PQR file of N, CA, C, O and H, with PARSE charges and radii, in Angstrom:
ATOM      1  N   MET A   1      27.709  -2.659  -5.499 -0.4000 1.5000
ATOM      2  CA  MET A   1      26.518  -2.759  -5.078 -0.0000 2.0000
ATOM      3  C   MET A   1      25.794  -3.368  -4.287  0.5500 1.7000
ATOM      4  O   MET A   1      26.020  -4.562  -4.092 -0.5500 1.4000
ATOM      5  N   SER A   2      24.760  -2.730  -3.635 -0.4000 1.5000
ATOM      6  CA  SER A   2      24.469  -3.712  -2.861 -0.0000 2.0000
ATOM      7  C   SER A   2      22.773  -4.250  -3.236  0.5500 1.7000
ATOM      8  O   SER A   2      21.992  -3.593  -3.925 -0.5500 1.4000
ATOM      9  H   SER A   2      24.576  -1.759  -3.793  0.4000 1.0000
ATOM     10  N   LYS A   3      22.549  -5.232  -2.767 -0.4000 1.5000
ATOM     11  CA  LYS A   3      21.014  -6.115  -3.005 -0.0000 2.0000
ATOM     12  C   LYS A   3      19.909  -4.640  -2.992  0.5500 1.7000
ATOM     13  O   LYS A   3      19.187  -4.654  -3.988 -0.5500 1.4000
ATOM     14  H   LYS A   3      23.183  -5.766  -2.208  0.4000 1.0000
ATOM     15  N   ALA A   4      19.759  -3.893  -2.428 -0.4000 1.5000
ATOM     16  CA  ALA A   4      18.912  -2.701  -2.570 -0.0000 2.0000
ATOM     17  C   ALA A   4      18.712  -2.123  -3.863  0.5500 1.7000
ATOM     18  O   ALA A   4      17.656  -2.044  -4.490 -0.5500 1.4000
ATOM     19  H   ALA A   4      20.346  -3.882  -1.619  0.4000 1.0000
ATOM     20  N   ASP A   5      20.094  -1.645  -4.255 -0.4000 1.5000
ATOM     21  CA  ASP A   5      20.081  -1.275  -5.872 -0.0000 2.0000
ATOM     22  C   ASP A   5      19.648  -2.149  -6.650  0.5500 1.7000
ATOM     23  O   ASP A   5      18.933  -1.754  -7.571 -0.5500 1.4000
ATOM     24  H   ASP A   5      20.952  -1.709  -3.746  0.4000 1.0000
ATOM     25  N   ILE A   6      19.932  -3.576  -6.536 -0.4000 1.5000
ATOM     26  CA  ILE A   6      19.693  -4.263  -7.762 -0.0000 2.0000
ATOM     27  C   ILE A   6      18.160  -4.543  -7.754  0.5500 1.7000
ATOM     28  O   ILE A   6      17.578  -4.558  -8.839 -0.5500 1.4000
ATOM     29  H   ILE A   6      20.512  -3.897  -5.787  0.4000 1.0000
ATOM     30  N   ARG A   7      17.392  -4.790  -6.479 -0.4000 1.5000
ATOM     31  CA  ARG A   7      16.154  -4.923  -6.456 -0.0000 2.0000
ATOM     32  C   ARG A   7      15.481  -4.233  -7.093  0.5500 1.7000
ATOM     33  O   ARG A   7      15.764  -3.059  -6.856 -0.5500 1.4000
ATOM     34  H   ARG A   7      17.865  -4.778  -5.597  0.4000 1.0000
ATOM     35  N   GLU A   8      14.477  -4.366  -8.019 -0.4000 1.5000
ATOM     36  CA  GLU A   8      13.526  -3.450  -8.505 -0.0000 2.0000
ATOM     37  C   GLU A   8      12.414  -3.720  -7.407  0.5500 1.7000
ATOM     38  O   GLU A   8      12.161  -4.685  -6.686 -0.5500 1.4000
ATOM     39  H   GLU A   8      14.247  -5.320  -8.211  0.4000 1.0000
ATOM     40  N   LEU A   9      11.769  -2.270  -7.608 -0.4000 1.5000
ATOM     41  CA  LEU A   9      10.642  -2.017  -6.442 -0.0000 2.0000
ATOM     42  C   LEU A   9       9.755  -2.826  -7.272  0.5500 1.7000
ATOM     43  O   LEU A   9       9.808  -3.076  -8.476 -0.5500 1.4000
ATOM     44  H   LEU A   9      11.975  -1.486  -8.193  0.4000 1.0000
ATOM     45  N   GLU A  10       8.571  -3.335  -5.978 -0.4000 1.5000
ATOM     46  CA  GLU A  10       7.719  -4.085  -6.173 -0.0000 2.0000
ATOM     47  C   GLU A  10       6.286  -3.476  -6.909  0.5500 1.7000
ATOM     48  O   GLU A  10       5.960  -2.334  -6.582 -0.5500 1.4000
ATOM     49  H   GLU A  10       8.528  -3.133  -5.000  0.4000 1.0000
ATOM     50  N   LYS A  11       5.596  -4.068  -7.700 -0.4000 1.5000
ATOM     51  CA  LYS A  11       4.362  -3.121  -7.905 -0.0000 2.0000
ATOM     52  C   LYS A  11       3.420  -4.499  -7.668  0.5500 1.7000
ATOM     53  O   LYS A  11       3.639  -5.704  -7.789 -0.5500 1.4000
ATOM     54  H   LYS A  11       5.860  -4.996  -7.965  0.4000 1.0000
ATOM     55  N   THR A  12       1.978  -3.499  -7.170 -0.4000 1.5000
ATOM     56  CA  THR A  12       0.692  -4.330  -7.364 -0.0000 2.0000
ATOM     57  C   THR A  12      -0.168  -3.308  -8.112  0.5500 1.7000
ATOM     58  O   THR A  12       0.125  -2.176  -8.496 -0.5500 1.4000
ATOM     59  H   THR A  12       1.799  -2.520  -7.071  0.4000 1.0000
ATOM     60  N   LYS A  13      -1.662  -4.222  -8.250 -0.4000 1.5000
ATOM     61  CA  LYS A  13      -2.594  -3.041  -8.493 -0.0000 2.0000
ATOM     62  C   LYS A  13      -3.736  -2.900  -7.392  0.5500 1.7000
ATOM     63  O   LYS A  13      -4.202  -3.728  -6.610 -0.5500 1.4000
ATOM     64  H   LYS A  13      -1.900  -5.142  -7.938  0.4000 1.0000
ATOM     65  N   ASP A  14      -4.069  -1.320  -7.649 -0.4000 1.5000
ATOM     66  CA  ASP A  14      -4.845  -1.443  -6.308 -0.0000 2.0000
ATOM     67  C   ASP A  14      -6.838  -1.742  -6.790  0.5500 1.7000
ATOM     68  O   ASP A  14      -6.960  -2.296  -7.882 -0.5500 1.4000
ATOM     69  H   ASP A  14      -3.690  -0.648  -8.285  0.4000 1.0000
ATOM     70  N   CYS A  15      -7.474  -1.588  -6.447 -0.4000 1.5000
ATOM     71  CA  CYS A  15      -9.135  -2.066  -6.444 -0.0000 2.0000
ATOM     72  C   CYS A  15      -9.393  -1.767  -7.779  0.5500 1.7000
ATOM     73  O   CYS A  15      -9.984  -2.664  -8.381 -0.5500 1.4000
ATOM     74  H   CYS A  15      -7.375  -1.138  -5.560  0.4000 1.0000
ATOM     75  N   ASP A  16      -9.030  -0.428  -8.630 -0.4000 1.5000
ATOM     76  CA  ASP A  16      -9.448  -0.047  -9.934 -0.0000 2.0000
ATOM     77  C   ASP A  16      -8.541  -0.708 -11.298  0.5500 1.7000
ATOM     78  O   ASP A  16      -8.747  -0.558 -12.503 -0.5500 1.4000
ATOM     79  H   ASP A  16      -8.550   0.300  -8.141  0.4000 1.0000
ATOM     80  N   GLY A  17      -7.493  -1.470 -10.595 -0.4000 1.5000
ATOM     81  CA  GLY A  17      -6.872  -1.489 -11.831 -0.0000 2.0000
ATOM     82  C   GLY A  17      -5.416  -0.848 -12.007  0.5500 1.7000
ATOM     83  O   GLY A  17      -4.671  -1.177 -12.930 -0.5500 1.4000
ATOM     84  H   GLY A  17      -7.326  -1.591  -9.616  0.4000 1.0000
ATOM     85  N   ASN A  18      -5.144  -0.081 -11.216 -0.4000 1.5000
ATOM     86  CA  ASN A  18      -3.792   1.270 -11.244 -0.0000 2.0000
ATOM     87  C   ASN A  18      -2.508   0.453 -10.430  0.5500 1.7000
ATOM     88  O   ASN A  18      -2.620  -0.142  -9.358 -0.5500 1.4000
ATOM     89  H   ASN A  18      -5.749   0.187 -10.466  0.4000 1.0000
ATOM     90  N   ILE A  19      -1.713   0.547 -10.956 -0.4000 1.5000
ATOM     91  CA  ILE A  19      -0.326   0.025 -10.352 -0.0000 2.0000
ATOM     92  C   ILE A  19      -0.394   0.862  -9.361  0.5500 1.7000
ATOM     93  O   ILE A  19      -0.935   1.962  -9.475 -0.5500 1.4000
ATOM     94  H   ILE A  19      -1.622   1.030 -11.826  0.4000 1.0000
ATOM     95  N   ILE A  20       0.263   0.343  -8.045 -0.4000 1.5000
ATOM     96  CA  ILE A  20       0.653   1.157  -6.846 -0.0000 2.0000
ATOM     97  C   ILE A  20       2.137   0.493  -6.530  0.5500 1.7000
ATOM     98  O   ILE A  20       2.341  -0.694  -6.785 -0.5500 1.4000
ATOM     99  H   ILE A  20       0.702  -0.550  -7.953  0.4000 1.0000
ATOM    100  N   GLN A  21       2.951   1.169  -6.073 -0.4000 1.5000
ATOM    101  CA  GLN A  21       4.209   0.793  -5.786 -0.0000 2.0000
ATOM    102  C   GLN A  21       4.459   1.890  -4.337  0.5500 1.7000
ATOM    103  O   GLN A  21       3.701   2.751  -3.890 -0.5500 1.4000
ATOM    104  H   GLN A  21       2.785   2.134  -5.866  0.4000 1.0000
ATOM    105  N   SER A  22       5.462   1.565  -3.985 -0.4000 1.5000
ATOM    106  CA  SER A  22       5.959   2.304  -2.232 -0.0000 2.0000
ATOM    107  C   SER A  22       6.184   3.961  -2.382  0.5500 1.7000
ATOM    108  O   SER A  22       6.932   4.361  -3.273 -0.5500 1.4000
ATOM    109  H   SER A  22       6.078   0.866  -4.348  0.4000 1.0000
ATOM    110  N   GLY A  23       5.630   4.752  -1.640 -0.4000 1.5000
ATOM    111  CA  GLY A  23       5.692   6.237  -2.105 -0.0000 2.0000
ATOM    112  C   GLY A  23       4.441   6.841  -2.726  0.5500 1.7000
ATOM    113  O   GLY A  23       4.405   8.054  -2.934 -0.5500 1.4000
ATOM    114  H   GLY A  23       5.022   4.428  -0.916  0.4000 1.0000
ATOM    115  N   ASP A  24       3.294   5.960  -3.067 -0.4000 1.5000
ATOM    116  CA  ASP A  24       2.288   6.263  -3.539 -0.0000 2.0000
ATOM    117  C   ASP A  24       1.137   6.730  -2.508  0.5500 1.7000
ATOM    118  O   ASP A  24       0.887   5.916  -1.619 -0.5500 1.4000
ATOM    119  H   ASP A  24       3.324   4.975  -2.898  0.4000 1.0000
ATOM    120  N   LYS A  25       0.551   7.696  -2.511 -0.4000 1.5000
ATOM    121  CA  LYS A  25      -0.823   8.144  -2.160 -0.0000 2.0000
ATOM    122  C   LYS A  25      -1.806   7.489  -1.994  0.5500 1.7000
ATOM    123  O   LYS A  25      -2.524   7.306  -2.977 -0.5500 1.4000
ATOM    124  H   LYS A  25       0.755   8.357  -3.233  0.4000 1.0000
ATOM    125  N   VAL A  26      -2.179   6.921  -0.735 -0.4000 1.5000
ATOM    126  CA  VAL A  26      -3.623   6.051  -1.474 -0.0000 2.0000
ATOM    127  C   VAL A  26      -4.860   6.148  -0.501  0.5500 1.7000
ATOM    128  O   VAL A  26      -4.585   6.493   0.648 -0.5500 1.4000
ATOM    129  H   VAL A  26      -1.596   7.069   0.064  0.4000 1.0000
ATOM    130  N   SER A  27      -6.089   5.912  -0.772 -0.4000 1.5000
ATOM    131  CA  SER A  27      -6.925   5.976   0.349 -0.0000 2.0000
ATOM    132  C   SER A  27      -7.370   4.785   0.304  0.5500 1.7000
ATOM    133  O   SER A  27      -7.070   3.965  -0.564 -0.5500 1.4000
ATOM    134  H   SER A  27      -6.313   5.632  -1.706  0.4000 1.0000
ATOM    135  N   TYR A  28      -8.216   4.576   1.355 -0.4000 1.5000
ATOM    136  CA  TYR A  28      -8.226   2.753   1.991 -0.0000 2.0000
ATOM    137  C   TYR A  28      -9.243   2.932   3.230  0.5500 1.7000
ATOM    138  O   TYR A  28      -9.657   3.901   3.866 -0.5500 1.4000
ATOM    139  H   TYR A  28      -8.460   5.241   2.060  0.4000 1.0000
ATOM    140  N   ILE A  29      -9.463   1.451   3.275 -0.4000 1.5000
ATOM    141  CA  ILE A  29     -10.373   1.267   4.747 -0.0000 2.0000
ATOM    142  C   ILE A  29      -9.655   0.783   5.746  0.5500 1.7000
ATOM    143  O   ILE A  29      -9.190  -0.354   5.824 -0.5500 1.4000
ATOM    144  H   ILE A  29      -9.127   0.663   2.758  0.4000 1.0000
ATOM    145  N   ASN A  30      -9.528   1.996   6.822 -0.4000 1.5000
ATOM    146  CA  ASN A  30      -8.436   1.401   7.902 -0.0000 2.0000
ATOM    147  C   ASN A  30      -8.830   0.204   8.539  0.5500 1.7000
ATOM    148  O   ASN A  30     -10.036   0.101   8.764 -0.5500 1.4000
ATOM    149  H   ASN A  30      -9.906   2.920   6.758  0.4000 1.0000
ATOM    150  N   ARG A  31      -8.010  -0.827   8.920 -0.4000 1.5000
ATOM    151  CA  ARG A  31      -8.542  -1.990   9.354 -0.0000 2.0000
ATOM    152  C   ARG A  31      -8.615  -1.888  11.056  0.5500 1.7000
ATOM    153  O   ARG A  31      -9.176  -2.734  11.752 -0.5500 1.4000
ATOM    154  H   ARG A  31      -7.030  -0.743   8.737  0.4000 1.0000
ATOM    155  N   ILE A  32      -7.965  -0.741  11.546 -0.4000 1.5000
ATOM    156  CA  ILE A  32      -8.117  -0.301  12.985 -0.0000 2.0000
ATOM    157  C   ILE A  32      -9.402   0.138  13.083  0.5500 1.7000
ATOM    158  O   ILE A  32     -10.182  -0.494  13.795 -0.5500 1.4000
ATOM    159  H   ILE A  32      -7.508  -0.054  10.980  0.4000 1.0000
ATOM    160  N   THR A  33      -9.826   1.284  12.388 -0.4000 1.5000
ATOM    161  CA  THR A  33     -11.082   2.103  12.715 -0.0000 2.0000
ATOM    162  C   THR A  33     -11.792   1.922  11.695  0.5500 1.7000
ATOM    163  O   THR A  33     -12.800   2.559  12.001 -0.5500 1.4000
ATOM    164  H   THR A  33      -9.192   1.798  11.809  0.4000 1.0000
ATOM    165  N   GLU A  34     -12.047   1.333  10.302 -0.4000 1.5000
ATOM    166  CA  GLU A  34     -13.109   0.837   9.735 -0.0000 2.0000
ATOM    167  C   GLU A  34     -13.391   2.295   9.113  0.5500 1.7000
ATOM    168  O   GLU A  34     -14.535   2.569   8.752 -0.5500 1.4000
ATOM    169  H   GLU A  34     -11.228   0.815  10.054  0.4000 1.0000
ATOM    170  N   MET A  35     -12.539   3.057   9.011 -0.4000 1.5000
ATOM    171  CA  MET A  35     -12.834   4.356   8.026 -0.0000 2.0000
ATOM    172  C   MET A  35     -12.295   4.655   7.185  0.5500 1.7000
ATOM    173  O   MET A  35     -11.088   4.640   7.424 -0.5500 1.4000
ATOM    174  H   MET A  35     -11.609   2.834   9.304  0.4000 1.0000
ATOM    175  N   VAL A  36     -12.601   5.050   5.915 -0.4000 1.5000
ATOM    176  CA  VAL A  36     -11.804   5.791   4.778 -0.0000 2.0000
ATOM    177  C   VAL A  36     -10.664   6.653   5.310  0.5500 1.7000
ATOM    178  O   VAL A  36     -10.951   7.565   6.085 -0.5500 1.4000
ATOM    179  H   VAL A  36     -13.582   5.062   5.720  0.4000 1.0000
ATOM    180  N   THR A  37      -9.497   6.459   4.989 -0.4000 1.5000
ATOM    181  CA  THR A  37      -8.696   7.394   5.196 -0.0000 2.0000
ATOM    182  C   THR A  37      -7.159   7.103   4.119  0.5500 1.7000
ATOM    183  O   THR A  37      -6.706   6.080   3.605 -0.5500 1.4000
ATOM    184  H   THR A  37      -9.264   5.718   4.360  0.4000 1.0000
ATOM    185  N   GLU A  38      -6.716   8.503   4.120 -0.4000 1.5000
ATOM    186  CA  GLU A  38      -5.211   8.601   3.165 -0.0000 2.0000
ATOM    187  C   GLU A  38      -4.071   8.329   3.889  0.5500 1.7000
ATOM    188  O   GLU A  38      -3.713   8.852   4.944 -0.5500 1.4000
ATOM    189  H   GLU A  38      -7.084   9.334   4.537  0.4000 1.0000
ATOM    190  N   GLY A  39      -3.400   7.268   3.090 -0.4000 1.5000
ATOM    191  CA  GLY A  39      -2.263   7.053   3.751 -0.0000 2.0000
ATOM    192  C   GLY A  39      -1.079   7.059   2.560  0.5500 1.7000
ATOM    193  O   GLY A  39      -1.366   7.243   1.377 -0.5500 1.4000
ATOM    194  H   GLY A  39      -3.691   6.843   2.233  0.4000 1.0000
ATOM    195  N   ILE A  40       0.266   6.838   3.027 -0.4000 1.5000
ATOM    196  CA  ILE A  40       1.026   6.578   1.626 -0.0000 2.0000
ATOM    197  C   ILE A  40       1.908   4.671   1.968  0.5500 1.7000
ATOM    198  O   ILE A  40       2.426   4.261   3.007 -0.5500 1.4000
ATOM    199  H   ILE A  40       0.499   6.689   3.988  0.4000 1.0000
ATOM    200  N   ILE A  41       1.808   4.251   1.175 -0.4000 1.5000
ATOM    201  CA  ILE A  41       2.221   2.672   1.102 -0.0000 2.0000
ATOM    202  C   ILE A  41       3.802   3.017   1.631  0.5500 1.7000
ATOM    203  O   ILE A  41       4.213   4.177   1.591 -0.5500 1.4000
ATOM    204  H   ILE A  41       1.388   4.584   0.331  0.4000 1.0000
ATOM    205  N   HIS A  42       4.497   2.101   2.041 -0.4000 1.5000
ATOM    206  CA  HIS A  42       5.651   1.659   2.213 -0.0000 2.0000
ATOM    207  C   HIS A  42       6.149   0.216   2.341  0.5500 1.7000
ATOM    208  O   HIS A  42       5.460  -0.544   3.021 -0.5500 1.4000
ATOM    209  H   HIS A  42       4.163   1.159   2.074  0.4000 1.0000
ATOM    210  N   HIS A  43       7.026  -0.151   1.890 -0.4000 1.5000
ATOM    211  CA  HIS A  43       7.861  -1.279   2.448 -0.0000 2.0000
ATOM    212  C   HIS A  43       7.361  -2.503   1.662  0.5500 1.7000
ATOM    213  O   HIS A  43       7.226  -3.604   2.197 -0.5500 1.4000
ATOM    214  H   HIS A  43       7.585   0.466   1.338  0.4000 1.0000
ATOM    215  N   MET A  44       7.104  -2.270   0.415 -0.4000 1.5000
ATOM    216  CA  MET A  44       6.572  -3.823  -0.544 -0.0000 2.0000
ATOM    217  C   MET A  44       7.212  -4.551  -0.642  0.5500 1.7000
ATOM    218  O   MET A  44       7.964  -4.575  -1.616 -0.5500 1.4000
ATOM    219  H   MET A  44       7.214  -1.376  -0.020  0.4000 1.0000
ATOM    220  N   ILE A  45       7.243  -5.605   0.406 -0.4000 1.5000
ATOM    221  CA  ILE A  45       8.220  -6.790   0.057 -0.0000 2.0000
ATOM    222  C   ILE A  45       7.533  -8.030   0.815  0.5500 1.7000
ATOM    223  O   ILE A  45       6.990  -8.011   1.920 -0.5500 1.4000
ATOM    224  H   ILE A  45       6.632  -5.585   1.197  0.4000 1.0000
ATOM    225  N   GLY A  46       7.711  -9.216  -0.149 -0.4000 1.5000
ATOM    226  CA  GLY A  46       7.416 -10.248  -0.156 -0.0000 2.0000
ATOM    227  C   GLY A  46       6.085 -10.460  -0.192  0.5500 1.7000
ATOM    228  O   GLY A  46       5.718 -11.468   0.412 -0.5500 1.4000
ATOM    229  H   GLY A  46       8.152  -9.232  -1.047  0.4000 1.0000
ATOM    230  N   GLY A  47       5.074  -9.678  -0.828 -0.4000 1.5000
ATOM    231  CA  GLY A  47       3.695 -10.120  -1.078 -0.0000 2.0000
ATOM    232  C   GLY A  47       2.674  -9.282   0.533  0.5500 1.7000
ATOM    233  O   GLY A  47       1.718  -9.749   1.152 -0.5500 1.4000
ATOM    234  H   GLY A  47       5.371  -8.859  -1.319  0.4000 1.0000
ATOM    235  N   SER A  48       3.313  -8.148   0.704 -0.4000 1.5000
ATOM    236  CA  SER A  48       2.726  -7.266   1.751 -0.0000 2.0000
ATOM    237  C   SER A  48       3.347  -5.805   1.677  0.5500 1.7000
ATOM    238  O   SER A  48       4.401  -5.547   1.095 -0.5500 1.4000
ATOM    239  H   SER A  48       4.090  -7.768   0.202  0.4000 1.0000
ATOM    240  N   PHE A  49       2.705  -5.066   2.215 -0.4000 1.5000
ATOM    241  CA  PHE A  49       3.357  -3.636   2.201 -0.0000 2.0000
ATOM    242  C   PHE A  49       2.524  -2.695   3.575  0.5500 1.7000
ATOM    243  O   PHE A  49       1.508  -3.069   4.161 -0.5500 1.4000
ATOM    244  H   PHE A  49       1.849  -5.276   2.687  0.4000 1.0000
ATOM    245  N   GLY A  50       3.069  -1.799   3.760 -0.4000 1.5000
ATOM    246  CA  GLY A  50       2.665  -1.196   4.986 -0.0000 2.0000
ATOM    247  C   GLY A  50       1.716   0.138   4.790  0.5500 1.7000
ATOM    248  O   GLY A  50       2.209   0.707   3.815 -0.5500 1.4000
ATOM    249  H   GLY A  50       3.894  -1.495   3.284  0.4000 1.0000
ATOM    250  N   ILE A  51       0.773   0.781   5.176 -0.4000 1.5000
ATOM    251  CA  ILE A  51       0.290   1.937   4.798 -0.0000 2.0000
ATOM    252  C   ILE A  51       0.339   2.744   6.034  0.5500 1.7000
ATOM    253  O   ILE A  51      -0.021   2.230   7.093 -0.5500 1.4000
ATOM    254  H   ILE A  51       0.372   0.320   5.968  0.4000 1.0000
ATOM    255  N   GLU A  52       0.852   4.252   5.975 -0.4000 1.5000
ATOM    256  CA  GLU A  52       1.260   4.769   7.161 -0.0000 2.0000
ATOM    257  C   GLU A  52       0.223   5.794   6.676  0.5500 1.7000
ATOM    258  O   GLU A  52       0.229   6.165   5.502 -0.5500 1.4000
ATOM    259  H   GLU A  52       1.144   4.669   5.114  0.4000 1.0000
ATOM    260  N   SER A  53      -0.798   6.320   7.703 -0.4000 1.5000
ATOM    261  CA  SER A  53      -1.661   7.672   8.075 -0.0000 2.0000
ATOM    262  C   SER A  53      -1.098   8.347   9.054  0.5500 1.7000
ATOM    263  O   SER A  53      -0.110   7.932   9.660 -0.5500 1.4000
ATOM    264  H   SER A  53      -0.802   6.019   8.656  0.4000 1.0000
ATOM    265  N   LYS A  54      -1.716   9.513   9.305 -0.4000 1.5000
ATOM    266  CA  LYS A  54      -1.335  10.186   9.955 -0.0000 2.0000
ATOM    267  C   LYS A  54      -1.545   9.969  11.541  0.5500 1.7000
ATOM    268  O   LYS A  54      -1.201  10.844  12.335 -0.5500 1.4000
ATOM    269  H   LYS A  54      -2.519   9.849   8.812  0.4000 1.0000
ATOM    270  N   THR A  55      -2.052   8.916  11.901 -0.4000 1.5000
ATOM    271  CA  THR A  55      -2.468   8.625  13.369 -0.0000 2.0000
ATOM    272  C   THR A  55      -2.423   7.063  13.346  0.5500 1.7000
ATOM    273  O   THR A  55      -2.521   6.590  14.478 -0.5500 1.4000
ATOM    274  H   THR A  55      -2.331   8.205  11.255  0.4000 1.0000
ATOM    275  N   HIS A  56      -2.294   6.108  12.310 -0.4000 1.5000
ATOM    276  CA  HIS A  56      -2.114   5.016  12.511 -0.0000 2.0000
ATOM    277  C   HIS A  56      -0.960   4.278  11.216  0.5500 1.7000
ATOM    278  O   HIS A  56      -0.757   4.771  10.107 -0.5500 1.4000
ATOM    279  H   HIS A  56      -2.214   6.492  11.390  0.4000 1.0000
ATOM    280  N   ARG A  57      -0.453   3.236  11.662 -0.4000 1.5000
ATOM    281  CA  ARG A  57      -0.039   2.158  10.297 -0.0000 2.0000
ATOM    282  C   ARG A  57      -0.288   0.858  10.601  0.5500 1.7000
ATOM    283  O   ARG A  57      -0.455   0.387  11.726 -0.5500 1.4000
ATOM    284  H   ARG A  57      -0.617   2.836  12.563  0.4000 1.0000
ATOM    285  N   GLY A  58      -0.314   0.096   9.185 -0.4000 1.5000
ATOM    286  CA  GLY A  58      -1.063  -0.859   9.176 -0.0000 2.0000
ATOM    287  C   GLY A  58      -0.121  -2.024   8.097  0.5500 1.7000
ATOM    288  O   GLY A  58       0.628  -1.539   7.249 -0.5500 1.4000
ATOM    289  H   GLY A  58      -0.179   0.479   8.271  0.4000 1.0000
ATOM    290  N   ILE A  59      -0.218  -3.149   8.199 -0.4000 1.5000
ATOM    291  CA  ILE A  59       0.330  -3.900   7.483 -0.0000 2.0000
ATOM    292  C   ILE A  59      -0.775  -4.553   6.662  0.5500 1.7000
ATOM    293  O   ILE A  59      -1.757  -4.926   7.304 -0.5500 1.4000
ATOM    294  H   ILE A  59      -0.826  -3.543   8.887  0.4000 1.0000
ATOM    295  N   TYR A  60      -0.775  -4.750   5.342 -0.4000 1.5000
ATOM    296  CA  TYR A  60      -1.742  -5.293   4.308 -0.0000 2.0000
ATOM    297  C   TYR A  60      -1.192  -6.246   3.552  0.5500 1.7000
ATOM    298  O   TYR A  60       0.037  -6.325   3.530 -0.5500 1.4000
ATOM    299  H   TYR A  60       0.023  -4.446   4.820  0.4000 1.0000
ATOM    300  N   LYS A  61      -1.920  -7.073   2.852 -0.4000 1.5000
ATOM    301  CA  LYS A  61      -1.210  -8.363   1.936 -0.0000 2.0000
ATOM    302  C   LYS A  61      -1.493  -7.969   0.711  0.5500 1.7000
ATOM    303  O   LYS A  61      -2.475  -7.228   0.727 -0.5500 1.4000
ATOM    304  H   LYS A  61      -2.918  -7.008   2.869  0.4000 1.0000
ATOM    305  N   TYR A  62      -1.082  -8.132  -0.296 -0.4000 1.5000
ATOM    306  CA  TYR A  62      -1.166  -7.872  -2.146 -0.0000 2.0000
ATOM    307  C   TYR A  62      -2.904  -8.344  -2.130  0.5500 1.7000
ATOM    308  O   TYR A  62      -3.726  -7.500  -2.487 -0.5500 1.4000
ATOM    309  H   TYR A  62      -0.284  -8.735  -0.309  0.4000 1.0000
ATOM    310  N   THR A  63      -3.206  -9.244  -1.849 -0.4000 1.5000
ATOM    311  CA  THR A  63      -4.509 -10.050  -1.666 -0.0000 2.0000
ATOM    312  C   THR A  63      -5.965  -9.464  -1.098  0.5500 1.7000
ATOM    313  O   THR A  63      -7.079  -9.853  -1.445 -0.5500 1.4000
ATOM    314  H   THR A  63      -2.539  -9.930  -1.559  0.4000 1.0000
ATOM    315  N   GLU A  64      -5.575  -8.176   0.098 -0.4000 1.5000
ATOM    316  CA  GLU A  64      -6.047  -7.588   0.717 -0.0000 2.0000
ATOM    317  C   GLU A  64      -6.650  -6.619  -0.059  0.5500 1.7000
ATOM    318  O   GLU A  64      -7.772  -6.258   0.296 -0.5500 1.4000
ATOM    319  H   GLU A  64      -4.669  -7.859   0.380  0.4000 1.0000
ATOM    320  N   VAL A  65      -6.092  -6.048  -1.167 -0.4000 1.5000
ATOM    321  CA  VAL A  65      -6.487  -4.958  -1.757 -0.0000 2.0000
ATOM    322  C   VAL A  65      -7.706  -4.341  -1.925  0.5500 1.7000
ATOM    323  O   VAL A  65      -8.064  -3.242  -1.501 -0.5500 1.4000
ATOM    324  H   VAL A  65      -5.180  -6.341  -1.456  0.4000 1.0000
ATOM    325  N   ASN A  66      -8.465  -5.356  -2.753 -0.4000 1.5000
ATOM    326  CA  ASN A  66      -9.905  -5.226  -2.717 -0.0000 2.0000
ATOM    327  C   ASN A  66     -10.724  -5.165  -1.450  0.5500 1.7000
ATOM    328  O   ASN A  66     -11.378  -4.141  -1.254 -0.5500 1.4000
ATOM    329  H   ASN A  66      -8.174  -6.249  -3.097  0.4000 1.0000
ATOM    330  N   THR A  67     -10.763  -6.139  -0.572 -0.4000 1.5000
ATOM    331  CA  THR A  67     -11.203  -6.330   0.770 -0.0000 2.0000
ATOM    332  C   THR A  67     -11.011  -4.707   1.606  0.5500 1.7000
ATOM    333  O   THR A  67     -12.064  -4.330   2.120 -0.5500 1.4000
ATOM    334  H   THR A  67     -10.232  -6.972  -0.731  0.4000 1.0000
ATOM    335  N   PHE A  68      -9.934  -3.844   1.767 -0.4000 1.5000
ATOM    336  CA  PHE A  68      -9.924  -2.523   2.445 -0.0000 2.0000
ATOM    337  C   PHE A  68      -9.928  -1.675   0.901  0.5500 1.7000
ATOM    338  O   PHE A  68      -9.231  -0.665   0.813 -0.5500 1.4000
ATOM    339  H   PHE A  68      -9.078  -4.150   1.349  0.4000 1.0000
ATOM    340  N   GLN A  69     -10.637  -2.077  -0.144 -0.4000 1.5000
ATOM    341  CA  GLN A  69     -10.865  -0.762  -1.382 -0.0000 2.0000
ATOM    342  C   GLN A  69      -9.392   0.286  -1.106  0.5500 1.7000
ATOM    343  O   GLN A  69      -9.486   1.464  -0.764 -0.5500 1.4000
ATOM    344  H   GLN A  69     -11.204  -2.899  -0.073  0.4000 1.0000
ATOM    345  N   ILE A  70      -8.192  -0.368  -1.318 -0.4000 1.5000
ATOM    346  CA  ILE A  70      -6.998   0.525  -1.378 -0.0000 2.0000
ATOM    347  C   ILE A  70      -7.210   1.064  -2.731  0.5500 1.7000
ATOM    348  O   ILE A  70      -7.724   0.328  -3.573 -0.5500 1.4000
ATOM    349  H   ILE A  70      -8.116  -1.325  -1.596  0.4000 1.0000
ATOM    350  N   ARG A  71      -6.810   2.483  -3.086 -0.4000 1.5000
ATOM    351  CA  ARG A  71      -7.246   3.143  -4.012 -0.0000 2.0000
ATOM    352  C   ARG A  71      -5.974   3.933  -4.208  0.5500 1.7000
ATOM    353  O   ARG A  71      -5.342   4.448  -3.285 -0.5500 1.4000
ATOM    354  H   ARG A  71      -6.393   3.081  -2.402  0.4000 1.0000
ATOM    355  N   LYS A  72      -5.633   3.988  -5.553 -0.4000 1.5000
ATOM    356  CA  LYS A  72      -4.339   5.265  -5.591 -0.0000 2.0000
ATOM    357  C   LYS A  72      -4.926   6.632  -5.973  0.5500 1.7000
ATOM    358  O   LYS A  72      -5.703   6.690  -6.927 -0.5500 1.4000
ATOM    359  H   LYS A  72      -6.146   3.569  -6.303  0.4000 1.0000
ATOM    360  N   THR A  73      -4.579   7.797  -5.246 -0.4000 1.5000
ATOM    361  CA  THR A  73      -4.943   9.302  -5.351 -0.0000 2.0000
ATOM    362  C   THR A  73      -4.043   9.874  -6.005  0.5500 1.7000
ATOM    363  O   THR A  73      -2.906   9.404  -6.062 -0.5500 1.4000
ATOM    364  H   THR A  73      -3.948   7.750  -4.472  0.4000 1.0000
ATOM    365  N   LYS A  74      -4.331  10.782  -6.501 -0.4000 1.5000
ATOM    366  CA  LYS A  74      -3.532  11.929  -7.561 -0.0000 2.0000
ATOM    367  C   LYS A  74      -2.876  12.883  -6.653  0.5500 1.7000
ATOM    368  O   LYS A  74      -2.224  13.822  -7.110 -0.5500 1.4000
ATOM    369  H   LYS A  74      -5.254  11.163  -6.455  0.4000 1.0000
TER
END
């Protein structure tokens, strides 16, 4: 069994208090364009995670969830 099999998926809360984890679709203020964008969360490891939209990828810290208004979408 590898470490990836043993390690539990990391989770954090979005700015509305909903639990988010890797693979969730979110809307957020893109740090590059400063516009509201939709993307998917990837690689939640060690206090940070990536969000990938159609045109950009960015790395965000768990503490920046409120700053960039990261919200889980349905």
